[in-house]
TORNU-79468 format. One record per atom (N, C-alpha, C): atom name; residue number from 1; residue in one letter; x, y, z. Coordinates in Angstrom, 3 decimals. Layout:
<recs>
REC   at     i   aa          u          v          w
REC   CA   NUM    a          X          Y          Z
...
</recs>
This chain:
<recs>
REC   at     i   aa          u          v          w
REC    N     1    x   -123.335    -43.126     47.959
REC   CA     1    x   -123.164    -42.917     49.379
REC    C     1    x   -123.678    -41.512     49.695
REC    N     2    x   -124.392    -41.376     50.754
REC   CA     2    x   -124.957    -40.087     51.142
REC    C     2    x   -124.277    -39.553     52.389
REC    N     3    x   -124.098    -38.227     52.416
REC   CA     3    x   -123.540    -37.539     53.571
REC    C     3    x   -124.354    -36.280     53.817
REC    N     4    x   -124.396    -35.877     55.049
REC   CA     4    x   -124.926    -34.566     55.394
REC    C     4    x   -123.747    -33.683     55.737
REC    N     5    x   -123.742    -32.480     55.194
REC   CA     5    x   -122.696    -31.532     55.545
REC    C     5    x   -123.358    -30.240     55.995
REC    N     6    x   -122.657    -29.512     56.801
REC   CA     6    x   -123.148    -28.236     57.288
REC    C     6    x   -122.163    -27.159     56.860
REC    N     7    x   -122.686    -26.131     56.192
REC   CA     7    x   -121.859    -25.035     55.711
REC    C     7    x   -122.228    -23.763     56.451
REC    N     8    x   -121.244    -22.900     56.646
REC   CA     8    x   -121.563    -21.594     57.214
REC    C     8    x   -122.388    -20.826     56.183
REC    N     9    x   -123.060    -19.777     56.640
REC   CA     9    x   -123.980    -19.038     55.773
REC    C     9    x   -123.310    -18.477     54.523
REC    N    10    x   -122.140    -17.904     54.680
REC   CA    10    x   -121.452    -17.307     53.528
REC    C    10    x   -121.106    -18.376     52.492
REC    N    11    x   -120.568    -19.513     52.940
REC   CA    11    x   -120.214    -20.585     52.011
REC    C    11    x   -121.460    -21.124     51.336
REC    N    12    x   -122.540    -21.264     52.090
REC   CA    12    x   -123.802    -21.736     51.519
REC    C    12    x   -124.316    -20.794     50.437
REC    N    13    x   -124.252    -19.482     50.694
REC   CA    13    x   -124.699    -18.501     49.694
REC    C    13    x   -123.823    -18.563     48.440
REC    N    14    x   -122.515    -18.727     48.647
REC   CA    14    x   -121.601    -18.828     47.493
REC    C    14    x   -121.898    -20.090     46.680
REC    N    15    x   -122.217    -21.165     47.362
REC   CA    15    x   -122.540    -22.417     46.670
REC    C    15    x   -123.819    -22.267     45.860
REC    N    16    x   -124.835    -21.657     46.447
REC   CA    16    x   -126.103    -21.441     45.736
REC    C    16    x   -125.861    -20.564     44.508
REC    N    17    x   -125.080    -19.495     44.675
REC   CA    17    x   -124.793    -18.597     43.553
REC    C    17    x   -124.024    -19.326     42.452
REC    N    18    x   -123.049    -20.151     42.830
REC   CA    18    x   -122.265    -20.897     41.840
REC    C    18    x   -123.153    -21.892     41.104
REC    N    19    x   -124.056    -22.530     41.813
REC   CA    19    x   -124.977    -23.487     41.179
REC    C    19    x   -125.877    -22.770     40.174
REC    N    20    x   -126.394    -21.621     40.552
REC   CA    20    x   -127.244    -20.856     39.632
REC    C    20    x   -126.452    -20.378     38.424
REC    N    21    x   -125.240    -19.919     38.653
REC   CA    21    x   -124.396    -19.387     37.589
REC    C    21    x   -123.998    -20.473     36.589
REC    N    22    x   -123.693    -21.679     37.088
REC   CA    22    x   -123.201    -22.746     36.213
REC    C    22    x   -124.305    -23.650     35.691
REC    N    23    x   -125.476    -23.587     36.326
REC   CA    23    x   -126.571    -24.475     35.915
REC    C    23    x   -126.415    -25.884     36.454
REC    N    24    x   -125.488    -26.072     37.365
REC   CA    24    x   -125.297    -27.384     37.982
REC    C    24    x   -125.962    -27.394     39.357
REC    N    25    x   -126.211    -28.589     39.860
REC   CA    25    x   -126.797    -28.684     41.192
REC    C    25    x   -125.721    -28.446     42.241
REC    N    26    x   -126.157    -28.096     43.433
REC   CA    26    x   -125.211    -27.927     44.543
REC    C    26    x   -124.495    -29.246     44.807
REC    N    27    x   -125.239    -30.353     44.761
REC   CA    27    x   -124.614    -31.660     44.987
REC    C    27    x   -123.528    -31.947     43.951
REC    N    28    x   -123.778    -31.604     42.692
REC   CA    28    x   -122.784    -31.844     41.641
REC    C    28    x   -121.529    -31.020     41.900
REC    N    29    x   -121.706    -29.765     42.301
REC   CA    29    x   -120.546    -28.922     42.587
REC    C    29    x   -119.751    -29.449     43.774
REC    N    30    x   -120.448    -29.908     44.797
REC   CA    30    x   -119.758    -30.468     45.974
REC    C    30    x   -119.009    -31.736     45.588
REC    N    31    x   -119.641    -32.611     44.778
REC   CA    31    x   -118.961    -33.840     44.326
REC    C    31    x   -117.681    -33.497     43.578
REC    N    32    x   -117.772    -32.528     42.659
REC   CA    32    x   -116.586    -32.132     41.889
REC    C    32    x   -115.496    -31.584     42.803
REC    N    33    x   -115.889    -30.735     43.744
REC   CA    33    x   -114.906    -30.126     44.646
REC    C    33    x   -114.196    -31.187     45.477
REC    N    34    x   -114.947    -32.138     45.999
REC   CA    34    x   -114.343    -33.198     46.818
REC    C    34    x   -113.450    -34.079     45.955
REC    N    35    x   -113.911    -34.421     44.753
REC   CA    35    x   -113.099    -35.258     43.854
REC    C    35    x   -111.794    -34.579     43.485
REC    N    36    x   -111.864    -33.280     43.167
REC   CA    36    x   -110.645    -32.548     42.818
REC    C    36    x   -109.697    -32.447     44.009
REC    N    37    x   -110.240    -32.211     45.191
REC   CA    37    x   -109.398    -32.118     46.382
REC    C    37    x   -108.705    -33.451     46.647
REC    N    38    x   -109.458    -34.538     46.541
REC   CA    38    x   -108.876    -35.862     46.780
REC    C    38    x   -107.820    -36.208     45.732
REC    N    39    x   -108.031    -35.779     44.503
REC   CA    39    x   -107.034    -36.045     43.458
REC    C    39    x   -105.719    -35.344     43.780
REC    N    40    x   -105.795    -34.156     44.383
REC   CA    40    x   -104.578    -33.410     44.722
REC    C    40    x   -103.977    -33.831     46.050
REC    N    41    x   -104.815    -34.169     47.024
REC   CA    41    x   -104.330    -34.380     48.384
REC    C    41    x   -104.582    -35.778     48.931
REC    N    42    x   -105.416    -36.554     48.290
REC   CA    42    x   -105.836    -37.833     48.855
REC    C    42    x   -104.749    -38.874     48.915
REC    N    43    x   -103.921    -38.945     47.885
REC   CA    43    x   -102.851    -39.934     47.839
REC    C    43    x   -101.533    -39.201     47.682
REC    N    44    x   -100.730    -39.153     48.738
REC   CA    44    x    -99.448    -38.460     48.607
REC    C    44    x    -98.614    -39.071     47.484
REC    N    45    x    -98.005    -38.224     46.710
REC   CA    45    x    -97.188    -38.692     45.602
REC    C    45    x    -96.011    -37.743     45.439
REC    N    46    x    -94.898    -38.293     45.008
REC   CA    46    x    -93.733    -37.470     44.726
REC    C    46    x    -94.053    -36.573     43.545
REC    N    47    x    -93.496    -35.364     43.523
REC   CA    47    x    -93.694    -34.476     42.367
REC    C    47    x    -93.103    -35.102     41.107
REC    N    48    x    -93.619    -34.701     39.951
REC   CA    48    x    -93.134    -35.225     38.674
REC    C    48    x    -91.635    -35.017     38.499
REC    N    49    x    -91.110    -33.916     39.023
REC   CA    49    x    -89.669    -33.655     38.897
REC    C    49    x    -88.858    -34.735     39.591
REC    N    50    x    -89.342    -35.200     40.735
REC   CA    50    x    -88.632    -36.249     41.479
REC    C    50    x    -88.819    -37.593     40.785
REC    N    51    x    -90.048    -37.892     40.370
REC   CA    51    x    -90.303    -39.173     39.713
REC    C    51    x    -89.521    -39.315     38.412
REC    N    52    x    -89.315    -38.213     37.717
REC   CA    52    x    -88.615    -38.263     36.443
REC    C    52    x    -87.100    -38.145     36.538
REC    N    53    x    -86.579    -37.939     37.756
REC   CA    53    x    -85.142    -37.759     37.921
REC    C    53    x    -84.404    -39.046     37.582
REC    N    54    x    -83.415    -38.938     36.707
REC   CA    54    x    -82.665    -40.118     36.276
REC    C    54    x    -81.234    -40.114     36.791
REC    N    55    x    -80.931    -39.256     37.728
REC   CA    55    x    -79.602    -39.221     38.303
REC    C    55    x    -78.689    -38.277     37.546
REC    N    56    x    -77.466    -38.209     38.033
REC   CA    56    x    -76.445    -37.386     37.399
REC    C    56    x    -75.467    -38.343     36.743
REC    N    57    x    -75.308    -38.202     35.446
REC   CA    57    x    -74.550    -39.188     34.659
REC    C    57    x    -73.124    -39.390     35.144
REC    N    58    x    -72.402    -38.333     35.505
REC   CA    58    x    -70.990    -38.485     35.854
REC    C    58    x    -70.748    -38.606     37.358
REC    N    59    x    -71.774    -38.818     38.143
REC   CA    59    x    -71.598    -38.953     39.585
REC    C    59    x    -71.423    -40.435     39.942
REC    N    60    x    -70.367    -40.769     40.688
REC   CA    60    x    -70.169    -42.177     41.065
REC    C    60    x    -71.239    -42.617     42.057
REC    N    61    x    -71.554    -43.888     42.098
REC   CA    61    x    -72.549    -44.369     43.054
REC    C    61    x    -72.079    -44.112     44.489
REC    N    62    x    -73.010    -43.909     45.382
REC   CA    62    x    -72.707    -43.636     46.781
REC    C    62    x    -71.814    -44.728     47.382
REC    N    63    x    -72.086    -45.948     47.070
REC   CA    63    x    -71.345    -47.067     47.638
REC    C    63    x    -69.871    -47.090     47.207
REC    N    64    x    -69.531    -46.394     46.125
REC   CA    64    x    -68.155    -46.417     45.627
REC    C    64    x    -67.174    -45.830     46.637
REC    N    65    x    -67.604    -44.928     47.480
REC   CA    65    x    -66.701    -44.313     48.439
REC    C    65    x    -66.769    -44.901     49.830
REC    N    66    x    -67.581    -45.912     50.034
REC   CA    66    x    -67.769    -46.475     51.371
REC    C    66    x    -66.470    -47.014     51.964
REC    N    67    x    -65.615    -47.608     51.154
REC   CA    67    x    -64.383    -48.222     51.675
REC    C    67    x    -63.409    -47.173     52.213
REC    N    68    x    -63.563    -45.924     51.820
REC   CA    68    x    -62.644    -44.879     52.293
REC    C    68    x    -63.148    -44.193     53.568
REC    N    69    x    -64.316    -44.525     54.026
REC   CA    69    x    -64.868    -43.908     55.234
REC    C    69    x    -64.197    -44.478     56.472
REC    N    70    x    -63.956    -43.626     57.436
REC   CA    70    x    -63.386    -44.074     58.701
REC    C    70    x    -64.522    -44.251     59.697
REC    N    71    x    -64.411    -45.223     60.590
REC   CA    71    x    -65.465    -45.411     61.579
REC    C    71    x    -65.457    -44.251     62.576
REC    N    72    x    -66.600    -43.968     63.189
REC   CA    72    x    -66.632    -42.888     64.175
REC    C    72    x    -65.737    -43.214     65.368
REC    N    73    x    -65.211    -42.169     66.029
REC   CA    73    x    -64.341    -42.361     67.181
REC    C    73    x    -65.114    -42.954     68.358
REC    N    74    x    -66.371    -42.537     68.499
REC   CA    74    x    -67.219    -43.098     69.544
REC    C    74    x    -68.536    -43.517     68.903
REC    N    75    x    -69.203    -44.433     69.577
REC   CA    75    x    -70.499    -44.890     69.084
REC    C    75    x    -71.542    -43.821     69.366
REC    N    76    x    -72.123    -43.202     68.345
REC   CA    76    x    -73.085    -42.122     68.588
REC    C    76    x    -74.371    -42.610     69.228
REC    N    77    x    -74.617    -43.896     69.233
REC   CA    77    x    -75.842    -44.441     69.815
REC    C    77    x    -75.615    -45.022     71.206
REC    N    78    x    -74.377    -44.975     71.686
REC   CA    78    x    -74.073    -45.566     72.987
REC    C    78    x    -74.425    -44.611     74.118
</recs>
């Protein structure tokens, strides 16, 4: 797939310098940059800390205390 992009002069000069320094083409550097950005931001995902959370062993389930809750005095949605 082909795209045209327009860069400001400073960004363009930095891209040319990076291409010369690394020996890669400007297109290759742009492809890598877009791929890396999409890998980080393209698909929202929970952090590993959240995905790996297994709960607290000695904490009772939320539903265990439901029977002790009192109904609200007034309907908050009324």
